[in-house]
N, C-alpha and C positions, 0 to 999 in steps of 0.2 A: 510330413511336417506341415503344421498349419500356417496360414498366411500371416497370422499375428506373430507366431514364433519366428518365422523367416524375417519379418520386418525388424524384430528386435535384434536378431543376429547381425543384420546388415550394418547397424550402427553401433559397433563396439561391444556387441554381445553381452548386453547388460544382465539379462535374466531370461528365463524361459516362461514368464508369465507371473503376475503378482501372486496368484493363488496356487502356483505349481507346487505339488507335494514335495518335490526334491529341491526346491529353491533354498538357498542359504542366505538370501538377502532380506533386508528390512524394507518392505515396499508396501505402500497403501494405494488403493485404487478406488476410483468412483466412475460411474458410467455417465454418459451424456444424458441418458434418460433421467437420472437423478438430478443433474444440473438444470435440466429444462423445467423442473418444478418451480424454480425461482426465476420469475421474469426479470431480466436485467439486461441493459444494453451492453454492459461490459462483463465478459465472462468471469473476471476475477470476483465479481459480486455474487456469483453463484457458489463459491467455494467455501464459504464460512462453515467451519465445523465438519466438513465432508471428508477430509483426509487427515487421519491422525499423524501428527508431526508437522503439519503445515499450519502456521499461524497466519491468519488473514484478518486484517483490520480495515474497516470501511473508511474511505476518505471522502473527498468532495463528491457531491451528487451532480455536478455540472456536466451536462451532456457533452460527450466527446473527450472529457478530461476527468473521468470518474473512476479511475483505477484504484483498487484496494492495494494496500501494501502486503507483501508476502515474504515470509522467512521460513526456513526449514529448521526444525528443532531449536527454536529460540535464536538468540543473538550469539554468534560464535566468534565475532571479531569486532574490534572497534574501527576497522577500516570498512571495506565494501562487503555487505552481506547479501548482495543480489544473487538469487539462484539463477541457474541456467535452464532455458526452456527449449525442448525439442518437439517438433511436429513431424510425424511420419519419418522419424530417423534422422532429421537434419535440424541443426540449431536455427532458431528464429529470434527476432527481437521481441521484447516484452510488448511493444505496440502491436506487432503482428498477432501475438497470442490473444491480446485483450479483446479484439473484436472478431474472433471466431464465434460462430453461432453454436449453441448446444446441439442443434440439429445436425451439425457436421461431425460431432465428436462421438466416437465409440467409447473411449476410456481416457481418463487422465490419471496418471500415477505419479506419486512423489517418491523418489529414490533417496534413501536416507543414510545408509551405512556404507562402510568401506567395500563390502562385497558388491554392492550395486554401483559404487562410484569410482572405483579405482581405474577402470578402463577409460574414464573421462579425463584422467590425467590432471593437467593444470587447470581444468575448468570444473572440477567436481567438488571442491571443498564446501561450497554452500548448498549442496544438494541440487537435484535435477527434477524438473517437472517434465514428464514424458507424456506426450499427447499422441493418441492414435485416432485418426479419422475413420469414418465409416466406409466400408467397402461393400461391394456387391456380393450376394450369396448365390450358390447354385440352386436356382428355383425358377419357377415361371415368373414372368414380368409382374412386378408389384408397383403400386403407386401409393404413396402416403402424403396426406395433406394435413397441415396443422396451422391454426391461426389463433391468435389471442390478442385481446385489446382491453385497455382499462385506463385508469387514472393513476397518477403519481402525486404525492404530496410530500411536503417537508416533514421529516420525523419531528423536528423541533426547530423553532426560531426564537432566539433569545432577544426579546424586544426591550428597548430602554424605557425609562420612566416617561410618563406624559408630562406635558408642560407644567402643570401645577406642582407635581412632586419634584420635578427638575428645579423649578424656581425656588421652592421651599428649601430644598437642600443647598441650592446655590447661595442663598442668603446665609446659611451657616458657613459655607466655604469662604466667602469673601469676608465675613466677620472674623473667622479664624485667622485669616491673613493679617488682620489688624490686632494681633496679640500685643498687649501692653506689657513690655518687659518690666518696666519699673513697678507696675502694679500687680504683676503675676496674674493677669486676668484677661478674659476675652471680652471685647467691646462689641456690642450688637450694632452692626453697620450694614444693613441689607441693601442689595441692589434693587430688588423687586418690592414695590409698595404693596400694601394690603389690597388696594384696588386692582392692581395687576394680578395678584394671586386670586382674588375673587373672580376675575374675568376668566382666568385659566380654569378655575373650578367649575364655573357655571356654563362653560362652553363658548363664551363670547370672545375669548382671546385666541390667539393662534395656537393650534395644537395639531400639528401634522404628524400622522403616523407614516413615516417614510417607507417602512416595510410594506404597509398596505397600498401605498401609492405606486410602488415599483413591482410588487409581486402579486400573483393571483393564487387562489386557494389550491388549485389542482391543475395538472397538465396531462395531456394524453400520451399514451404509449401503445405502440402496435408492433407486432412482428408476425411473420407468416413464413412457412417453408413448404417446399414440394420436393419429395424424394422419389427417385426412380431407381429400381434395382432389379437384378435378376441375372441369369446366365446359365451356362452349362459347364461341362468339364473342361472345355477348351477356352472359354471366354466368359468373364463376369464383368458387370458394370454397376457402379453406384454413382448417381448424379444427383446433386443437391443444389437447389435454388432457395435462397433465403433473403428476406427483406425485413428491415427494422427501421422504425422511425421513433426517435425519442426527443421530446420537446422540453424546453426549460420552463422555469417558474416566472419569468418576466412577463408582466402584464402589458404586452405590446404586440401589435399585430404584425404578421409577416406580409410585408408590402414592398413596394419599390424603394422606399426610403427608410423603413424600419424592419427590425427582425428580432424575434425571440431567440434565445439560445436553442440550438437544435443540432442533431446529427441524424443523417439518413444514410443507411448502409445497405449495399447490395452484395451478396456473397454468391459465388458459383464455385462448386467443387465437382470434379469428375475423376473418379478413381477407377482405373481399368486394370484387369488381370487377365493374362493370357498364358496358356500352356500349349506347347507344340512340340512335336517329334519326341515326346516322352523324355526329353532332355532339358529343354529350355522353359523357364518361367520368367515372364516379363511383367512389369508394372509401369503404367504411365499415370502419374497423378498430377492433376492441374488444380490449383486453388487460386481463385482470383477474387478481388474485392474492390469495391468503390465506396469511398466515404466522403460525404459532403457535410461540412460543418458551417454554421452561420451564427453570428453573435452580434449584439450591439457593439459599436466601436469602443464604447467605454464599458468595460466588463471585467470580470474576475476580481482579484483581491482589492484593487483600487475602488471599485464600485461597492463591494461588501464592506470595506472599511468606512466608506462614507455613510452607508446605511447604518452602521453600528455607531458612528461617532457624531453624526449631525443631530443636534437637539431638535425637539419637536417645536420649539417656539422661535426659531430663528427667522423664518418667513413662510408665507404661504407658497404653494407650488408655483403659482403665477402671481405676478404683480397686479395691482389694480388696473394697470393699463393693458393687461392681457399678455404681457411679455413674461418669459421665464424669470423667476426670481434668482438672485445670487448676490453674494457679497465678496469682498476681498478675503475675509476670514473663511467663509464657507462658499467657495466659488462654484463648486460642481454640484448643482442641484441634482439629486439622485433621479428624480423623475425625468428631467431633461436629458440626463446622461444616457438613458435607454431609448428616448424618443426623438431627440433632436440632433444627434451626432452621426446618424447613418449606421452602417453595418459593415462587418468584415466577414469574409468567408474563405474557406480552404477546400480544395478538391484533392483527394488522395486516391492513388491507384496502386494496388499491390498485386503481385503475381508470384506464386511459388510453383515451379514446375520440377517434378522429381521423375527421374527415369532409372529403372532398375532392371537388370538382367542377371539371372542365375542359371549356371550350367551345372547339371547333375552328372557326375562321373561315376555312377553306380556300376558301369561296365568295367571300370578299373578296380574299384573296391566299393562295396556298399557304404553310403554315407558321405562320400567325398564330393565336395562342390566348390565352385568359384562363384563369386558374386561381385558385380560392378554396379555402382549407383552414383548418379550425379544429381545435383540440385542447383537450380537457378532461382534466385529470389530477388525481386526488384521492387522498389517503392519510390514513388515521386509525389511531391505535394506542390500545388500551385495556389496562389492566393489572389483574391480580387476583393474590392471594397467600394462602397459609396460613402463619401464623407461630407459633412456639413459642420458649421459652427453656429452658436447662438449668443446673442447679447444678454448680459446679466443686468437685472434691474432690482432696485429696492426703493420702495416708496416713490415710484415714478422717476427715479434718477438712475442713470446707467452707472454701474459700479466698477466695471472692468473695461479694458480696451477691446474685448471680444466683440465681433460684429456678426450679425445674423447673415448667413450665406445660404445659397441654394445648394441642394445636394449635387455632388459631382462624382462621377464614376471613374474609377481607376482601371487601367488595363490589367490583364492577368499577368502575374509575375511568378517566377519559380521561388520556392521557399527552401526546399531540401530534397535530397534523393539519396538512395543507397543502392548498391549492387553487391550481391552476396553469392559467390560461387563456392560450392562444396562438392567434394568427391570422396567416395569410399571404395576401396578395393579389398575384397575379403577372400580368404581361403579357409575352408572349414571341413570338419569331419565330425559325423554324428552317427554312432552305431551302437548296437547292443549285442553282447556276447554272453548268452546264458544269463547269469546273475550279475554280469558286469555291464554297466551302461556308461559309455564314454563319449564326450563331446569336446571338441577343441576348435579354436578359430584364431586367426591372426588377421588384423585389419590395419590398413593404412588410410588415415583420414587427412585431407588437406582442405583448408578454408581460406578464402580471400575475400575480405569485407572492406568496401570503400564507401565512405559516407561523406556527403557534401552538403553543408548548410549555408544558405544565404541569409536566413532569418527564420525564427520559429514563432508562430502565433501563440500567445498565451494571454492570460488575463490582463496583462499590463501593456500588451502590444506585441512587437516583434523583437526577439532576441537574435543578435547576430551570431554566427557560428563560423566553422572552418572545415577544412577537409581532414578526414581522419582515415587512416589506413590500418587494417588489422590483418596480419598474415600469421597463420597458425597451422601446425601439423601435429599429428598424434599417431604414433605406432602403438597399437594395443593388442592385447590377446587375452584369451581366457581358456582354462582347462577345467572341465567339470566331470567328476567321477562319482558313480553311484554303485554301491555293492549291495545286491540282494534287496533293493528297495528299502534298505534300513540305514545305511551309512553313506553320507555324502561328504565329499571334499571338493574344494574349488580353489583355484588360484587365478588371479587376474592382475593385469598390469597396464599402465599407460606410460609411454615415453614421449613427452610433449616438448614442442619447441614454439616459441613466440617471438615475434619481432619487437615485442615490448621491451626486450632486454638486450644487452650488448652481445654482438656476435662472439661466439666462443664461450659465452656464459648465459645462454638462453634456452637450455634444455634441462629437463628434469625427469627422474624415474619415479613412478608411483605404483608400488606393488600392494597387493592385499591377498590375504588367505582367509578362508572361511570353511565352516564345517556344520553339518547337521546330523542329528540322530533321530530317526523316525521311530519312536518307541511303539507306536500303534501297529507297526509291522513286525514287531517281535512276537514270538510264539505266545508269550504269557499275556499279550494284549490283543493278539490278532483277531480273536473272535469275541472280544468284549462287546456287549450290547450297548454300553454307555459311551465308551471312548471310540469314536470313529477315526479321529486323527489326533495324534499327540506328537509334536515335533519340537526338539530343542535345537537351537542354532546359535552360532557365535561367529564373529568376524573381527578382524583387525587389519588395518591397512592405512595407507597414506594417499592423500590427494592434494591438489593445489588450487590456488586462487590467483590468477594472473592480473586481475582487475583491481585497481586501487583508486580511492578517492583523490589521492595526491596527483593523479594524472598518468600519462604515458611517457615513455622514453626518458625516465629519470636518470639514465646513464649519460644523457647528453646535456651539455651546458646551454641554458637559456638565459636571456637577459630581459629586464623590464625597465621602463622609464623610471627615473629616480631623481626628481628635482632638477635644478639647473646649476650651472657654474658659469662664471662671468670672465670674459677676456677683454683686453683692450688697455690703452694707456690713458688718453684724455677722456674717452667715453667708453662705456662698458656695454658689451653685447652679451645677452643671455644665451646660453647654449644648453640644450637638453642633455641631461645626464642619464647614464644607464648603470645598472648594477645587476649582479647575478640574482635570478629569482630564487635560486638555491645552489648549493654546491653539488655538481654532478657526481654520481656514484657509479663507477663502471661495473661494480659487483652487485648492483641491485638485482633482486630476483623475486619470484612469486612467493607469496605467503603459502605456508604448507599446513596441512591438518592431518593428524594421526587420530583415527577414529576407532573406538572400541564399542562393540555391541553384543549383548546377549539377549536372546528372545525365545519366546515360546509361542507356538500356534496350536490351537486345539479346536476340534469339532466334536461336540457331544450330542448324543441322541439324534444326530442328523438334523438338529434344530438350532443348536447354540454354537456360534463361532466366537472364539476368544483369541486375541493376539496381545502380547505384552512384550515390551522391550525396555531394557535399561541401557544407557549409553554414556560415553564420555568422549569429548572432542578436545584434543590438546592442540591448540593453534600455536604456531611458531613462525618466526620470520615475518611478522606483520610489519608492513612498511610504515615507518614511524619517523616523524620529524624529530631528529635527535638533538636535543638541547644540551646534552651533557658531554659530548665528545670534544667540542671546541670551546675555547674561552670566548666570552662576550667581547673581549678586546679585539677579536678578529675583525669586527666591524662590518660584517656582512651576514647574509642569510646562512643557515646551517644546511646540513645534509640529510636526505632521507636514507634510512638504513633499515635492514631486515632484523630488527631487534625486539619487536613486540611479542608478547606471549599472553595467551588467554586460555583458561580452562572452562569448558562448558559441560555440565552434567544434567541428566534428566531421565525421565521415564515416560512411557506411553502405554496406555491400556485402551483397548476397544472391545466391545462385545455386541453381538447381534443375535436376537432370538426370533425365529419364525415358526409359526405353527398354524394348523387348520383343524377345526372341529366341524365336520359336516361342510356346510356352505359358508361357515363363518371363519374367516382368516384374520390373524392378528400378528403384529410384529412390534418389537421394542428394541431399541439400540442405544448405545452410549459410547462416548470416547472421551478421554482426557489426556492432555499432554502437559507435563511440568518440566521446566528447564530453569537452570540457575547457572550464571557464569561469574567468573572472577578474573580480573586483570592481574596477571602474574608479573608483568613487566611492561613499561611503556616509555622508558627514558624520561620519566617525570623529574623535573627540577625539584629537589627536596625542599618542602615548605618549612617554615619556622617551626610548626608544631605537627607532630605525627598525625593528629586527628584531622588534619587538613589534606592528607594524602588521598588521592583517588586510586592509586595502585593498591590492589588487594580488595577493592570494591567491585561491584557489578558494573558493567558498561552502561554509561548513561545515568549513573547515580547522581541525583541532584545534590549540589553542594550549596551551603548558605549558612545563615545565622540561626541560632536557637532563640525563638521569640519567647518573651516572658510577660506578655500582656502589653498594657499601655502605661505611659507615664501619667501620673496623676498630679494634681496641683500641689499636693503635699511633698512631691519630689523636688520642688523648686524653692529657692530662696526668693525673697521679695524683689530682688533685682533681676530675676529670671534665670539665674545660674542654677545648675544642679547642686543639690545638697552634697556635703562632704560624704565620702564613702561610696557614692554611686559612680560606676565607671562612665567615662566620658566618651560619647560616640564620635567617631572620626568622619561621619558622613554629613556633617553640617549641623547647625544649631537645632536643638529639639525644643518642643513645647508640650504642654499638657495635651494628652490625646495621641501623641506620636507613639510609634512602636518602640518597645523596650526589648533589648537583646541581652543575652547571657554572655558575660565575660569569661570565656572558657579557659583562657590561659592566665587569668588573674593578673593581667598587666595593668589594670586600671583604665584601659581603653577598649572600646568596641571598634574593631577594625578588621581588615581582611585576615588577620592572623587568628580570628575566632571562627572562621568558616569551617564547617564540618558537614558530615552526611546529615541530610534533613529529610530523607524519605527514600522510597524505592524508585527505580527507573520507571519511565512511562510505559515501557513495553511490558505486557503482563507475563508473569511467570507461570500462571495456570490458564490453560485454554481448553474449553470443554464444550460438548454438545450432547444432546439426547433427543430421541425421537420416538414416536409411537404411531401406529396405524392399524386400522381395521378395514375389513371388506366383507360385504354380504349382499347377495342377490344383485350384483351389478354395481352396487354402490361401494365407493372406497373413500376413506378419509385418512389424511396424514397431517401430523403436526411436528414441527422441527424447532428445537430450541438451541441457542448457542450463547455462550457467555465467556467471560474472562475475569481474572482476578490477579491480585498481586502487584498491580501497577498503581503509581500515584500520579496526580496531575497538579501542576503548578498553575494556580488561577491567574497569575500575572502573565502567563503565556497568551491568555485571551485579554490582552491589556485594554482593548477598547471597551470590553464589558466589565472590567474590574477596576481600572484606575479612573476615578471620577474627576471630571472638570479640568484636570491639568492639561495644558496645551490645547485649550478649547475643546476638551473631550466631553462626551455625554455622561450620563449617570444611569446606573441600572439598580435593580432592587437590592443588590448587595449593599449599596450605600445607605440604605435605610437604617442599617445597624451602626452608623458612624458614631464615634465618641463626640459628645457635645455637652456644654454646660452654659446655659443661658437661663438662669432661674427667673429673670423678669419676663421671659417669653414662655415660661412653662416647659423649658427643655432641659432635661438632665438625664443623660444616658451613661453616666460615668461607671455605674456598676453593671450595666447590661449590654454595653457596647460589644459588637462583633466585628467592627471595622474601625480603622484608625480615623482620626479627625480629618475632616474634609478641608480642601484648600484648592486654590486656583493657580498657585505658583509651584514651580518645580520643587519636588521633595525627594532628595536623594536618600533619605533614611527609611521612609515608610514602605516603599515598594521594592525593596531589595529581596533577593531570594531568601526565604526564611521558612521555618516550620509553620508559621502562621498561614501561609498561602498553599501549603501542600495538603491535598485531599485525596482520599481513596477513590480509585477509578474502577471499581468492580462493577460489572453489569451483566444482565441477562436479557436477551432478546428472544421474542418469538420470531424466528427468521422466516418461517413459511408455514401457512396452513392451506391445505387444498382439499376440496370436496369434489368428487367426480362420479359420473354415472356412465356405464357402458351398456349399450343396447344388447339384449340377449341374442343368441345365435339364430333363433328362428326369424326374428325381425331382420337381422343382418342378411340372411339368405335372400329374403324377399327384396331387399334393397341392393343386392349384389355387392355387398360390402363384407370385408373380413373383420372390420373393427370400426366402431363409432363410439366416441367418448366425448362427453361434454363436461366441463369443469369450471369451478370458480376458485380463486386463490387470493390470499393476502400475504404480502411480504413486509416484514418489519412492522407489524401493526402495533406491537406492545414492547415497551422497554422498561425494565426495572433498574434503577441506578440512583445511588445517593447523590452523585454529581448532578444528575438531571433533576432530582427531587428538591435538593437544597439550593442549587445555584442556577438551574434552568440551562445547563450546558449538556449537550449531547456527549456521551462518553467517548465516542470515536471521532466525531466531527464537531468540536465545540465552537468553531467560528468559521466564517466564510460561507460559501455556498453549501447549504445543508445536505446531509444524506437524506435519502428518500424512502418512503414507504409506498406500497402500491396495492391496488385492488383490481384484479383482472378476471376476465372470463374467457373461455376458449373452447375450441372444437378440434378433435383429432379424428381423421378418417383414413381408412386403408381400403383400397379398392382391390377386388379380385381380378 
């Protein structure tokens, strides 16, 4: 039995390897070597398009907080969709996984169907990411060294208009505010004079590009690793040392008083394997990591919101007196935010220690064994900072009460920690009798997770937290039978218990059955020169999801503060009131999933591998805030119940072709995943009109009004009222140039009863990738594309870039298409407008969710391009090397997207800290 096979058996016996011929499971696998081709600080940003069935979307590029979102086979529930992650047989947090190095990883697999997930019981419904780290091989000692370095840049930054265009459009906005109702016309009443406009245009007026003041064009990235491995039949070792440093885009030095955003990571992994007395096999795995993060004290969403919303003409970076500028309306000078407030830092330490012992009882009967394994996983975070403040000035006058202070250091303080202990006890049997191959195992798994938060550093500062306890057990088993290498049958189950639910009602049984037919081993195909492998497989089974966004312990009653009540005779005293946060439900339980899968695996010509699956996931018992069970006259919050239902269907196809003609090698590959879900039931309060229901639609379907263009002057009477026959909007008075909506229920009013589906969910329904590569005479070249389609984006989600001027906001190029009619000024866009009229006052009509703001969010990226050269064997021998390769690569260099082209919004990261592209070069050496 191979080491990898043993490791998988240890933890709930999921499968015998993703590519095993007799596997009945739907599993996709990628190697760490493939992930290493994409230089990224966070391992999630190497997974785009690499694993069929795993949808990965890029998030923020901020160092240390740059995780991509991941879901398996689309969105299966409107509650919690987080998949579960295992490293070397034991569950880990998403944070632990994110900062593993590709140099540590042998393979990452995504487990997708019931055959693969049933043994995970109550934690399998959303899929599992299964990570196996590198181990030593039986060979003479080897040393491998890899290093790469380069620069990172923002993929895209959506900048606002400069001072001239801002002021020009602002004149329209304030004039539009002065709509003359009695004359049904707009009166030109600009704020900025022609002289001011001329100064902005010729460069003598204030025109500060805040993004240029705060950010730099590029920032460095470096990682390096050293791998030692080797061993003999009795002992093998694999030791990996890895270093990474990723710096941010802020144009500020790293000094005693200032800091760029950055993360520095040190990884150490030691995997040891021992065999002794021909009976015992032992493993000792240690994985440790140190992470150091540092950021300006004013950072994250608050800073990026200021960058987006502070106009270019408000003030210069510094006042004429040399002090930082600022006003009461725009107090947080973005340049001063990163240079004058000090910095904050965190120091993380993580350790995972796994110990495993297997006893082989072949002397009793061949194939019988016992296995014991334990894991200890700890994490701690401490914080430290240096803080200062600065006075704000405008035209020589101090504008706020802030005072300039010296930088002051704080002591180190704890932020958070967790302690996670897990154990597996396994008894198994694996043997072949002639044409019969049989394997079976039963496992008991226990997990105890304790989490303690004092406060978490994020972009806005520190969030307070609390102590969280998770106690979980799972009794699982698997039986796998193969007849004559042709017919395969398997049964698996998980019987799980969680302290998340009430005693006596906290356990569930999750079975699955699966089968496969290996047609290529039938006599009529056994010697076929074209078909090397052809396998049909099917599975059905049940799994669970114990985690809910509603929280834990919903069977217990909790109370929250709720206003005040007064007591007393002559004088009254206020007393804090409390109320139930919800009605406790003693029968609350885990959401369940019944999964169906039919797949085919084929290997043709020994060159072409094809895998295809169709699947359906029927979710039930989704934890839902039930508004329908109790009358509103109850006067309190309602109950969470297991009533939600969702159906999710889809298909996956992947193909890879590899061939070689002489010294010329080439490969091409592609994969596509399509998923579509529907809410079957969610305890929705029945709306007035059926077209307003979200039940029956996909999860996250945007709801809003149907836009019909803009009101024109001809729509109004002389007194400013709408003409007869036009429906009256219920969202405030409207004027020419405002948004016009469709009265769907023909009530004569535009109101919430006219809300309906206005687009597709933001999450893509189609996710795909394709790649190609060639090699010749030591040179190799690879290009990898990844894209998504079927999702829509609501432009108002990027409100700072979309909603001009209101609440002292900025203006972007989208506002150039605003409706306006000032013939005396040569302005008339009534027939060409692509944006409603501008204004500086709150407008509850124009920026509502509507079809007007919904845009397609399809995109295609070049995720990675790499060119490498490996020295020939003769040269390597002279240098006493077994391998030497130099390479250059580009990550995310090109993006095709209508959202990017038309609105200058990145399709995955439209606002905030931008996603990154990088250009790196590297060297890989292996010593004899």
